C-alpha positions as CSV (number, residue, x, y, z in Angstrom):
1,X,101.8,91.7,94.1
2,X,104.8,93.4,92.3
3,X,107.2,91.2,90.4
4,X,110.6,90.7,92.0
5,X,113.7,91.6,90.0
6,X,116.2,89.0,89.0
7,X,118.7,90.5,91.5
8,X,116.1,90.4,94.3
9,X,115.4,86.7,93.5
10,X,119.1,85.9,93.4
11,X,119.7,87.5,96.8
12,X,116.9,85.5,98.3
13,X,118.2,82.3,96.7
14,X,121.7,82.9,98.2
15,X,120.0,83.7,101.6
16,X,118.2,80.4,101.4
17,X,121.7,78.7,101.1
18,X,122.7,80.4,104.4
19,X,124.9,83.2,102.9
20,X,125.0,86.5,104.8
21,X,124.7,89.9,103.1
22,X,128.5,90.3,103.1
23,X,129.0,87.0,101.2
24,X,126.2,87.8,98.8
25,X,127.8,91.2,98.1
26,X,131.1,89.6,97.4
27,X,129.4,87.1,95.0
28,X,127.8,89.9,93.0
29,X,130.7,92.5,93.4
30,X,128.3,95.0,95.0
31,X,128.1,96.6,98.4
32,X,126.5,95.1,101.5
33,X,124.2,98.1,101.6
34,X,123.0,97.3,98.0
35,X,122.3,93.7,99.0
36,X,120.3,94.9,102.0
37,X,118.3,97.2,99.7
38,X,117.5,94.3,97.3
39,X,116.4,92.1,100.2
40,X,114.3,95.0,101.7
41,X,112.7,95.5,98.3
42,X,111.9,91.8,98.1
43,X,110.4,91.8,101.6
44,X,108.2,94.8,100.8
45,X,107.0,93.3,97.5
46,X,106.3,89.9,99.2
47,X,104.6,91.6,102.2
48,X,107.1,89.9,104.6
49,X,108.3,91.4,107.9
50,X,111.6,89.4,108.1
51,X,114.1,87.8,105.8
52,X,113.0,84.4,106.9
53,X,109.4,85.2,106.2
54,X,110.4,86.5,102.7
55,X,112.2,83.2,102.1
56,X,109.1,81.2,103.2
57,X,106.8,83.2,100.9
58,X,109.2,83.0,97.9
59,X,109.6,79.3,98.3
60,X,105.9,78.6,98.8
61,X,105.1,80.7,95.7
62,X,107.8,78.8,93.8
63,X,109.7,82.0,93.1
64,X,112.9,80.3,94.3
65,X,113.8,76.6,94.8
66,X,115.9,75.1,97.5
67,X,118.6,72.9,96.1
């Protein structure tokens, strides 16, 4: 399995807190499209079909923690 980038992990972390792509984009001063690309890349690397599945995998593999 490919290693996730810091930005992919950060996007997943903020998704886990309930933020939407627009809020994540604002947080990082990037476009929503770029956020969507980071999340899509993370999904692909994790073998997930949905954002929720990617979060489940990332949490179970201890790639991100829920506060």
